[in-house]
C-alpha positions as CSV (number, residue, x, y, z in Angstrom):
1,V,70.1,187.0,40.1
2,E,71.3,187.4,36.2
3,K,74.6,187.8,37.7
4,I,74.6,184.7,39.8
5,E,73.3,182.7,36.7
6,E,76.0,184.1,34.6
7,Q,78.7,183.4,37.0
8,L,77.5,179.5,37.5
9,A,77.0,179.3,33.4
10,N,80.7,180.5,33.9
11,L,82.1,178.1,36.2
12,R,85.3,176.2,35.1
13,I,87.4,173.2,35.9
14,A,90.4,174.7,38.3
15,K,91.3,171.4,39.6
16,R,90.7,167.5,38.8
17,S,91.9,165.1,41.3
18,A,94.5,162.6,40.5
19,L,92.9,158.7,40.2
20,S,92.9,156.1,43.0
21,E,94.6,152.9,42.3
22,E,91.0,151.7,43.3
23,P,88.7,153.4,41.2
24,A,85.0,154.0,43.0
25,Y,82.2,155.7,42.5
26,L,82.1,159.2,44.2
27,L,78.6,159.1,45.9
28,D,78.5,162.2,48.6
29,I,81.2,165.3,49.2
30,D,81.4,167.8,51.9
31,I,83.5,170.5,52.6
32,S,84.7,171.7,55.9
33,K,82.9,174.8,57.4
34,A,85.0,176.0,60.3
35,A,87.5,178.5,58.4
36,Q,89.7,178.4,61.5
37,S,92.7,178.5,59.1
38,E,92.5,179.1,55.3
39,S,95.2,176.2,55.1
40,S,93.2,173.8,56.5
41,C,90.3,173.4,54.4
42,Y,89.3,169.9,53.8
43,V,87.0,167.6,51.1
44,A,85.7,164.4,52.3
45,V,83.8,161.7,50.0
46,S,82.2,158.8,49.9
47,C,82.8,155.9,47.9
48,S,81.3,153.1,46.8
49,N,83.9,151.0,47.5
50,K,83.1,151.6,51.7
51,S,85.8,154.1,51.8
52,I,85.7,157.8,53.0
53,R,88.6,159.8,51.1
54,V,89.6,163.6,52.4
55,Y,91.6,165.7,50.2
56,N,93.2,168.9,50.1
57,R,90.4,171.7,49.2
58,D,92.2,174.2,47.2
59,T,94.7,171.5,45.7
60,L,92.5,168.3,45.6
61,N,95.8,166.3,46.5
62,F,94.5,162.9,48.4
63,L,95.3,163.2,52.2
64,R,94.3,160.1,53.6
65,E,91.4,157.6,53.4
66,Y,88.8,155.4,56.0
67,S,88.0,152.2,55.0
68,S,85.1,151.4,57.5
69,H,84.3,147.3,56.4
70,P,82.3,145.3,57.4
71,G,79.6,148.1,56.9
72,I,78.5,150.4,53.5
73,L,79.1,154.2,54.5
74,N,76.0,156.4,53.5
75,G,76.8,160.1,53.5
76,V,79.4,162.2,54.8
77,R,79.5,165.4,57.1
78,F,82.0,167.4,58.4
79,A,81.5,168.9,62.1
80,H,80.2,172.6,62.0
81,T,82.6,173.9,64.7
82,C,86.0,172.0,63.9
83,D,87.2,171.5,60.6
84,S,89.0,168.2,61.3
85,V,85.9,166.2,62.9
86,V,84.3,164.1,60.0
87,L,81.2,161.8,60.1
88,S,79.4,159.2,58.1
89,A,76.6,156.3,58.5
90,C,77.2,152.8,58.4
91,S,75.0,150.4,57.6
92,D,76.1,148.3,60.5
93,G,74.2,150.2,62.6
94,T,76.7,153.2,63.6
95,V,77.0,156.4,62.8
96,K,81.2,157.0,62.9
97,C,83.5,159.8,63.6
98,W,87.2,160.3,62.2
99,D,89.6,162.8,63.2
100,I,91.9,163.7,60.1
101,R,94.8,165.0,62.9
102,L,95.2,161.6,64.0
103,A,97.0,159.2,61.9
104,T,94.8,156.4,62.7
105,Q,92.3,154.5,60.6
106,K,90.3,154.1,64.1
107,A,86.7,155.9,64.4
108,V,87.4,158.6,67.5
109,Q,83.8,158.2,68.4
110,I,80.7,155.4,67.3
111,F,77.3,156.3,67.6
112,S,75.7,152.7,67.9
113,G,72.1,152.2,66.9
114,Y,69.5,149.8,68.1
115,P,70.3,145.9,66.3
116,S,68.2,145.8,63.6
117,N,69.3,149.4,62.5
118,V,70.5,149.8,59.2
119,F,71.4,153.3,58.7
120,I,71.0,154.8,54.8
121,S,71.2,158.5,55.8
122,F,72.0,161.1,58.6
123,D,73.3,164.4,59.3
124,I,74.7,166.3,62.3
125,N,72.7,170.0,63.1
126,C,74.3,173.2,63.1
127,S,75.5,173.3,66.4
128,D,77.0,170.2,66.5
129,L,74.8,168.7,69.7
130,I,72.5,166.4,67.9
131,I,73.0,163.6,65.3
132,C,69.9,161.9,63.7
133,A,70.2,158.8,60.9
134,G,67.6,157.4,59.0
135,T,66.9,153.5,58.9
136,E,66.0,150.8,56.0
137,K,62.9,149.8,56.7
138,V,62.8,146.6,58.9
139,E,60.0,144.4,59.3
140,K,57.5,147.1,59.6
141,D,59.7,149.6,61.6
142,S,61.6,152.9,60.2
143,F,63.5,154.9,62.5
144,L,64.8,158.2,62.9
145,V,67.2,157.5,65.6
146,F,68.9,160.4,67.8
147,W,71.8,160.8,69.7
148,D,73.8,163.7,72.2
149,A,76.8,164.7,69.6
150,R,78.3,166.6,72.6
151,G,82.0,165.7,73.0
152,I,82.9,165.3,69.2
153,T,84.9,168.1,68.3
154,N,87.6,167.0,71.3
155,C,87.0,163.5,70.6
156,A,86.6,161.7,73.5
157,S,86.5,158.3,72.3
158,T,83.4,156.2,73.4
159,T,80.7,154.1,72.1
160,K,77.4,156.5,72.1
161,E,74.2,154.9,73.0
162,P,70.8,156.8,71.5
163,L,69.0,158.9,73.0
164,G,65.8,158.2,71.3
165,V,63.8,157.7,68.2
166,Y,60.9,158.6,66.0
167,S,59.2,155.7,64.8
168,E,55.4,156.4,64.0
169,S,56.1,159.2,60.9
170,H,57.5,157.0,58.2
171,N,56.7,153.4,56.9
172,D,59.4,153.0,54.4
173,D,63.2,153.8,54.4
174,V,64.6,157.2,55.5
175,T,66.7,158.1,52.4
176,K,67.3,161.6,53.5
177,I,67.6,163.4,56.9
178,C,68.6,167.1,56.7
179,F,68.9,169.7,59.5
180,H,68.2,173.2,59.3
181,P,71.0,175.4,58.3
182,V,70.8,177.7,61.3
183,E,68.1,176.3,63.6
184,P,69.6,174.0,65.5
185,N,66.3,172.2,66.6
186,L,64.6,171.7,63.0
187,V,65.1,168.9,61.0
188,V,63.7,167.7,57.4
189,S,63.3,163.4,56.6
190,G,62.4,162.0,53.5
191,S,61.4,158.6,52.4
192,T,60.5,155.6,50.2
193,D,56.7,156.4,51.3
194,G,56.9,159.7,49.6
195,L,56.6,161.9,52.6
196,V,58.9,164.8,53.4
197,N,58.5,165.4,57.6
198,V,59.4,168.7,59.3
199,F,60.4,168.1,63.0
200,D,60.9,170.7,66.0
201,I,63.0,168.1,68.4
202,N,63.0,170.5,71.0
203,K,59.4,169.0,71.9
204,D,58.6,166.3,74.3
205,N,57.4,163.7,72.0
206,E,57.6,162.5,68.2
207,D,53.4,163.5,67.7
208,D,54.3,167.4,68.9
209,A,57.3,167.2,67.1
210,L,55.9,166.9,63.7
211,I,55.6,170.5,62.5
212,S,54.7,169.4,59.1
213,T,54.4,166.3,56.7
214,C,54.3,167.3,52.7
215,N,53.8,164.5,50.2
216,S,55.8,164.0,47.1
217,D,53.9,161.3,45.8
218,S,57.1,159.3,45.0
219,S,60.0,157.8,46.3
220,V,62.2,160.8,47.8
221,S,65.9,161.0,46.9
222,F,67.2,164.7,47.9
223,I,65.7,166.9,50.5
224,G,67.4,170.4,51.1
225,W,66.2,174.2,52.9
226,S,65.9,177.3,50.9
227,G,64.2,180.6,50.9
228,K,65.0,183.9,52.9
229,D,65.8,182.4,56.8
230,Y,65.5,178.8,54.9
231,K,61.5,178.6,55.5
232,Q,61.1,176.7,52.6
233,V,62.0,172.9,51.9
234,Y,62.2,171.0,48.6
235,C,63.0,167.4,47.6
236,M,63.5,165.5,44.6
237,T,62.4,162.0,43.9
238,H,64.0,158.6,42.1
239,D,61.7,158.8,39.2
240,E,63.6,162.8,38.4
241,G,60.5,164.6,40.2
242,F,60.6,167.9,42.0
243,C,58.7,169.4,44.9
244,W,59.2,172.5,46.8
245,W,57.0,173.9,49.7
246,D,56.6,176.9,52.0
247,I,56.3,175.8,55.6
248,A,56.1,179.4,56.5
249,Q,52.6,179.7,54.9
250,L,50.9,176.4,57.5
251,D,49.3,178.7,59.3
252,T,47.6,180.7,56.7
253,E,45.1,180.0,53.9
254,D,47.8,180.0,51.2
255,P,48.5,176.6,49.7
256,I,51.8,175.4,50.9
257,T,53.0,174.0,47.6
258,L,55.1,176.6,45.5
259,L,56.0,174.1,42.7
260,H,55.5,170.1,41.7
261,V,56.8,169.0,38.7
262,L,56.1,165.3,38.1
263,D,59.1,164.6,36.0
264,V,61.7,167.2,35.4
265,R,63.7,166.1,32.4
266,E,60.3,166.5,30.6
267,T,59.8,170.3,30.9
268,V,63.6,171.3,31.2
269,C,64.6,171.8,27.7
270,T,68.5,171.7,26.6
271,E,69.3,172.3,23.0
272,N,71.0,169.4,22.2
273,D,71.9,167.7,25.2
274,S,69.2,165.8,27.0
275,L,68.7,165.5,30.9
276,H,69.0,162.3,32.2
277,Y,68.2,162.4,35.8
278,L,68.8,165.0,38.7
279,V,71.6,164.9,41.5
280,G,70.6,167.6,44.3
281,G,70.0,170.8,44.8
282,L,71.7,174.3,46.0
283,Y,70.0,177.5,47.9
284,H,72.0,180.7,46.6
285,E,71.3,182.8,49.8
286,K,72.6,186.0,48.4
287,A,70.7,185.7,45.4
288,D,67.8,184.2,47.4
289,K,67.5,181.5,44.5
290,L,67.1,177.8,44.6
291,F,68.9,175.9,41.7
292,L,69.1,172.1,40.7
293,I,71.9,170.0,39.4
294,G,71.1,167.2,37.0
295,G,73.0,165.9,34.2
296,T,73.4,163.5,31.5
297,S,74.9,159.6,31.7
298,T,77.8,161.2,29.7
299,G,79.1,163.3,32.8
300,N,77.8,166.9,31.1
301,I,75.9,168.9,34.5
302,H,72.8,171.1,33.9
303,L,72.1,173.4,36.1
304,I,68.5,174.4,36.6
305,S,67.0,177.9,37.7
306,C,63.9,177.0,40.0
307,A,60.9,179.8,40.2
308,T,57.3,179.1,41.4
309,D,56.3,179.5,37.5
310,G,58.6,176.9,36.9
311,L,62.3,175.5,35.9
312,S,64.5,176.9,33.6
313,L,67.7,175.7,32.2
314,V,71.0,178.2,33.2
315,G,73.9,176.3,31.5
316,T,75.6,173.1,31.7
317,L,79.1,172.1,32.3
318,S,80.7,170.1,30.1
319,R,84.1,168.0,29.2
320,G,84.5,167.9,32.9
321,H,83.5,163.8,33.9
322,S,83.0,161.2,31.5
323,A,80.4,159.4,32.8
324,T,77.1,160.3,35.5
325,V,77.5,162.5,38.2
326,R,76.3,161.4,41.7
327,S,77.7,163.8,43.8
328,F,78.2,167.6,44.2
329,C,78.9,170.3,47.4
330,W,78.2,174.3,46.6
331,N,80.7,176.3,48.6
332,L,79.0,179.9,49.2
333,T,82.4,181.4,50.0
334,D,83.9,181.6,47.0
335,E,81.2,180.3,44.6
336,S,83.4,177.0,44.0
337,L,81.5,174.0,43.0
338,L,82.7,170.2,43.7
339,T,81.4,167.5,41.7
340,G,82.0,163.8,41.8
341,G,80.8,161.1,39.4
342,E,81.0,157.4,38.5
343,D,84.4,158.2,36.4
344,A,85.9,158.2,39.8
345,Q,87.0,161.8,39.3
346,L,86.2,164.7,41.8
347,L,86.8,168.2,40.3
348,L,86.9,171.3,41.6
349,W,84.9,174.0,39.2
350,K,85.5,177.9,40.0
351,P,84.1,181.3,38.1
352,G,86.3,181.7,35.0
353,A,88.8,179.2,35.9
354,V,91.6,178.0,33.4
355,E,92.4,174.2,33.8
356,R,96.1,173.7,33.4
357,S,95.8,171.0,30.6
358,L,98.9,169.2,32.0
359,T,96.8,165.7,33.0
360,K,93.7,166.7,31.2
361,K,94.1,164.1,28.3
362,T,95.5,161.1,30.5
363,S,92.8,161.6,32.9
364,L,90.1,161.2,30.4
365,K,91.7,158.5,28.7
366,I,92.1,156.9,32.4
367,A,88.3,157.8,32.9
368,S,87.2,155.7,30.0
369,S,89.1,152.5,31.1
370,V,87.6,153.1,34.5
371,Q,84.5,153.0,32.6
372,K,84.9,150.0,30.9
373,S,85.3,148.4,34.8
374,V,82.5,149.9,36.3
375,R,78.6,149.6,35.0
376,V,77.1,153.0,34.3
377,H,74.2,153.8,36.4
378,N,71.0,154.7,34.5
379,S,68.4,155.9,36.6
380,S,66.0,156.5,33.9
381,S,65.6,153.0,33.1
382,K,63.2,152.6,35.6
383,S,61.0,155.5,34.8
384,R,60.9,153.9,31.2
385,K,59.5,150.7,32.1
386,K,56.7,152.2,33.7
């Protein structure tokens, strides 16, 4: 574990994307998973200007952009079995699917929801068979909507109707959906109602499918799986809380809560640089260790180690971003980290990397002018008001 922590603390900037003509916050990042050939590794980023940008993973060279007006795009995911298919949920009530190999702006497949659906979260399961999207609350209803995703990897262009919905388990916006990394039938959902629900979608109905309900006591901002065989679930909340549960202990006498921290900012001590917000978590398989990523409004990134007896700071990545970091993606194969922020920059961090400083000064100058034109998001003002 110490070696892993050392490695994380030793991450350095290897590459920096060129700033685009229209700077935008980088809200979500995913990397293509199928290593069909080393050369075709992609990074997809969803942006605040309603677009998805695709980059080469090794060089961060910009490849193409999908602008999907009329809706706001939420989240971005590559298919697991085909590294050229990328998906995003849209506020117009669809999940759209593009094929990077094609020189078209048009989605190759559209999964349409029901008329009132506004999708703000989604995921695709590890076998690329099922897509699930979470909706905003409309009147009294919020839904998890499911589709049959078979065929996306050969992109037979059609609009697909839903298989069905879960409508009873959340009573507010479904902010996050996350399928299990290896069990295609397990999915966890998080909501502003504070609940984190684990479902087995192989079951016939929603009641039977609901395996566990965990209460974070606050609005859920991020969820993930962790632990050996991914038997644990964790979440972060919009007021910077953290909850961690062991689903394997459901049928035992042991409590399922491993850790509950009401405000991570107050428990993680940093020497001269406070923690302002949490971005998300990453589970390191080799070390069997869960880490959280947080940061400061000036762009520093804190890596935090999780144990059942509490949280501790592993290290800080600095001099990369010049504003709040909003997204990241951890790559297990080469231990690298991608981060995106409100300074419109996409950075690739690698252990012990040395950045060629050709663009360093100019990119930071540009970033500060970007900052002037975009309002810096401050998540801590909300909790101060309380």
